[in-house]
N, C-alpha and C positions, 0 to 999 in steps of 0.2 A: 451354353457355358454355365459352369457351376462356380459360384463365388463363395469362397470360404472366408468369412469376415470376422475379425476381432471386434466385438461390440464395445470394448472398453470396460473399465472396472465397475461401472454401475451408473454413474451420471450419464444420462442419454446424450448430453452435449459433448461427451468425450469420445463418441464414435467419430471416425474420420469423415471428412466431407465425401470422399469417394465411397466409403462404406455406407453412409446414409443414402447417397444417390442410388446405389445398387439395391439397397433394401427397399426403397420406395418404388423401384421399378420391377421388383421380383414378382413372378407368378406363383412361385412356391417358396416357402420359408420353413426350414427345419432348424429349430432353435434349441439351445442347451438348457432346457428346463428352468428351474427356479433361479438359476444363477444369472439369467438374462433379465434385465429390467423390462417389465411388461410394457412400459411406456414406448420402448423401441418398436414393439409389435404394432402399436397404434399408427406408426409411420407407413405401414404397408398400404397398398392401394386396395380399392374395393374389389372383392372377388379373389384376393390372394389366398391361396391354400396354405394353411399354417399347421405345422406338426411339432409336437413337443417330443424331443428325442430322449427325454428322461425315462420313458417307458419302452424305448425301442432298442433292439440289438443292432450290432454293426450291419448284419445282413439286411435287416429291415430298413435301416437308413439308406443303404446302397440301393435297395430295391425301389425305395421311394424316389430316389434321384434318377434311377434308370427309367422309371415310368414317366417322369416329367421330361426327361431328355428325349424320349421317344415321341413326345408331343411337341418338341422344340420349344419348351418353356424355359424361362430364366429361373434358375434355382439359387437361393442363398442359404448357405449353411452357416448359421449365426452362432458363433462361440463367444465366450466371455473373454474379457481382458485381451491379451494377445494369444491367439491360438497356438503359437509356437511353444508356449510354456504350459506343460501339463494339460494340453488341449486334446490329446489322443487323436490328432488329425493325421499322423503319418499313415496309420492303417487305413484310414479313409482315402487318402490320396493314392496309396498303392492300389487299392481296389478300383479306383477310378481309372488309373493308368492301365490296369489289366483290361478294362472294358473300353479303352480308347475314348474316354469321356474327357473333354477339355475342361480344365479348371484353373482358377487363379486364387492366390491367397492375398487378402488385404490385411496388413498388420494392424494391430490395435494397441491401446495403452494398457500395459499390464498392471495388475493390482500392486505389485511391488513398487512401481513408480508412483501410482496414486497414493500409496501409503507414505512415501517420502514427502509428497505434497501435503498430505494431511498432517504429518509431523513437522512440516516446515523445516525439513532437514536435508542437507546434502550428504550423500553416503560416502563420497570420496574427498575427505578433507586432507589438505597438504600435511605431510609428516605424521598423519594418524592412520589413514588407510587409503590406498589407491586401488583396492580390489573389492568387488562386490560378488559374493557367492550366493547364487540362487539355488536352493536345494529343498529337500523335504526329509522328514524322518521316515524310517521304514514302517510300513503298515501292511495293509493288504497287498500293496505293491511293494515288492522288496527293493532294497537299495544295495548296490555293490559295497562290500566291506570297505574298499578304499575310499568310498564316498560317504561313509557314515558321518554323523554329526561330530562324533568324537575325533575322527581323523581330520575333518575339515576345520575343526576348532583350533587345531595347532597353528593355523595360519594367522589367527587373530585379526582376520579381515572383517569387514562389515558383512553380516550374513542375513539374508532374507529367506525365511523358512515358510514354505507353503504347506497346506494340508496336514498340519501337525498340532493344531491348537488343542485337540482333544487328548493329546499325549503330552501336555505341557510339563508334567513332572519328569517324564522320561527325557524330554528335550533338554531341560535344565541340567539333569544329571550328565547327559552326554556332553554338553557344552563345558561344564566344569571339569569333567574327567579329561576332556581334550585340551584343557589349558586356560580357558577363560577364567579370570579371577571371579570369585563369588559376588563381588561388588560391581561387576560389569553391567552397565545400563542396558535395559531391554525395553522394547515397546511393543504393544499389541494393537493392531488396527483392525477392527472388525468392520466389514462392509465399507471399505474405503470409497469415498465419493458418493455414497448413497445418503439420503436424508437421515437415516438412522445410524450413520457412522458413529463408532464408539472407539475411544482411545484409552488405553491403560498403560501407564509407565511404572517402571520399578527397576529392580536389580535382579540378578539371577537368584539372589537369596529369597526375595519375597514375591516374585511375580506370579508363581503358581497360585498362591493364596488369593492374590488380587484378581486373577482371572476367574477363579471359582466364585469369588464374591460378586464379580460383575456379571456372572451368568453367561460367559462367553464359551461356547463349545463348538462353534463351526464358523466357516466363512471369515476367517481372520488371518492376517499376516503377522508373523513374528519377526521383528527386526532386532538384531542384537549386534553390539559393537561399540567401540570407544568413540565413534563419531557422534553418538547421541548426547554426550555430556562431557565435553573436554575443551581445553584450550588448544588452539591449532595455529599453524603458521598461515600467514596470508598468501593468497595465490600470487604467483609471479606474473600472471596474465595482466594484472592491472598495476603492478609495481612500477612506479615512475623511473626506477633505475634499471629496469629490464627492457632490453631491446628485442624487437622481433620485426618481421617483414613489413608490418603495418605501422610501426611506431618506433621512433628513435628515443633512446633513453634521455631523460631530463638531467641536465648537469646540476 
């Protein structure tokens, strides 16, 4: 069995209990380079074969898995965050299916959720935004025009932008051109949940300069939206006048 595991955003304690157990029992681990906290690799058992996929092609990763499977070894493919988001796992799963190799996916904590925790922020505030858009700016990997930042910005939802901090000036221009006011609050979280975590806050007007000043050029989440600095309505969930199946309204 091959276990594709989301290792969490960085803090080694944010891997799931199931993911940790499978990692500790693995015979072979293929991990996603410098994005995986090396502390996690220290959890592996003595004699575990460890490969860094940063220098490997898809064919080499699959060949490594095939070799282990032929020996009936347990394989862990260790990805960052949650592998379902920008994890490039679909192509790996499809290759495993072609080869009739059994696998399972163990979800993890994504960096956009770890960023919310770092910011001590709820993304979905009542009467402000009930939608979170997870996206990225176009780079070496293209983005469909209908999903451009400019197009998505028209919704005025909370937006979590991956893999784009090195293009912060372009990101800001796209967001403003799409309709976000220039004074919209924005936050940058670099390496959320790692010991070296860094947070920079600002508005669309000044954030690019602050990012450059902070020396942030990679491994950072961009969070933009009115949820970051605004008055909001209280949730109905705990409103004493609101009735639901578990609680009667107080008179």
